[in-house]
N, C-alpha and C positions, 0 to 999 in steps of 0.2 A: 525214706527221703534222700534227695539226694542236693550234692552243693556243687557248686562252680568254684573255680580255684579262686576267685577274689573272694568266695564266702569263706572258705577253708580257710584262706592266707588271713583273713581277719579273724576270723575265731580262734587263730593260734597264734595272732600277733607276729606274724614273719611275712617276707613277700612272697610273691608268686613265684620270683626266681627260686628261693629255697626249696617251695614245693615241686617246682620241675626238676631240681636237682635230686630230691628223692626218688623222683619219677627214672632217672636216669640212674640210677643206684639199685632200680628196681624193687625199692622200698614200697613204692604205689603204682599201681596199672589203673589208672580212671579208664572207664569207658568212654565212648566218644559216641555224640550227637551225630546227626545225619550232617550236620554242618561241621563237624570236625572238634566241638568245642569238647573240653574235658569235662565229665562227668562223675564226681567222686559220691561214693556210697559211704554209709553208716560203718562198714567195712574198712575204708579208709581212714574214716576220721577214728576209728579202734586205731588203726596202725599208727596213726600222727599222736594220738595218745602215747602210745607206746613209745614211740621214739622220743618224744619228749621227756618222757619218763626217765628212759635210758640216758638220754644224756645229760639229764640233770644228776643222776647216780655216778656219772662218770665214766661211763660204757662208750667204745669208741662208735662211729658209724658201722665199721665192718662187724663188730659184737652185735650191734642192734640188728643191723641185716641179717645176720646168721639167724638172731634168735627168732627173728620177724617171720622169716622165710623157713624155718623148721615145721611151722605149723602145718603150712600148704604139703609137706612131706609126711605129715602124721597128724591124721585130724583129731586124734585122740589129746594131741598136747603132749604128750610123755617125752617126747625128745627136745620139745620146747623148754618144759618144764627143768630136764635134765640139765642142759647147756646154760638156762637162766641160773640154777642153782650152783653151777660149775663157775660162771663168770660173776656170780652174785658173791659168792665164797672168796675168790680173786680179788674184787674189790673192797670187801671189807678188810680182807689181809692189809691191802695198800693203806686204807685208811686207819688203821689201826695203826699202822706204824708212821705214818705221818703224824697222828693226834701225839704218839710217843714223842716224836722229833721237836713238834711243839712245846708239847710239856716239859722235854728238857730245855731247850733253850728258854721258855719262860722261865723256869727255875735257876737257870743261869742268870738271865737277867735281872732277878730280882735277888740273886746273891750280890751281884755285883753291886745294884744300885743300894743294896742295904750297906756294904764295905764302905761306899762313895758316901754315904750320908754318914756312917760312924767317922771315916775319914773328917769329914767337914766339921762334925760335932767335938771331936777331940781337937781339932784347932781352935776351935771357939768361933767358929764363924757359924754362920746361918744362911739359911738360901732367901731371904727376905730382904 
């Protein structure tokens, strides 16, 4: 099955410009019809899924590009998996740190809120 750029854009809810940008980055390499129209394959659809999954997980386009292109160098996929694990581990560490920062911020805000509530209650005033 093949796709036009319009079909691919619609399926992924992006603009055709976005798809052309991925081509500029060599993430996608569509075939061309005799008239020069882009023809996307199931393989291109799979790459688009990987791109969007990577973006959802916070990987940069350069990281995504490296992971996607590694498959072409190693058809078994070992290098791609190793690099994906490396980038994934790094991203998990970043998210863990961010979650810890958010939890600390929440704790601090709860402590301040509770102190303010206590101060209001001690003064005999209510918030109503």
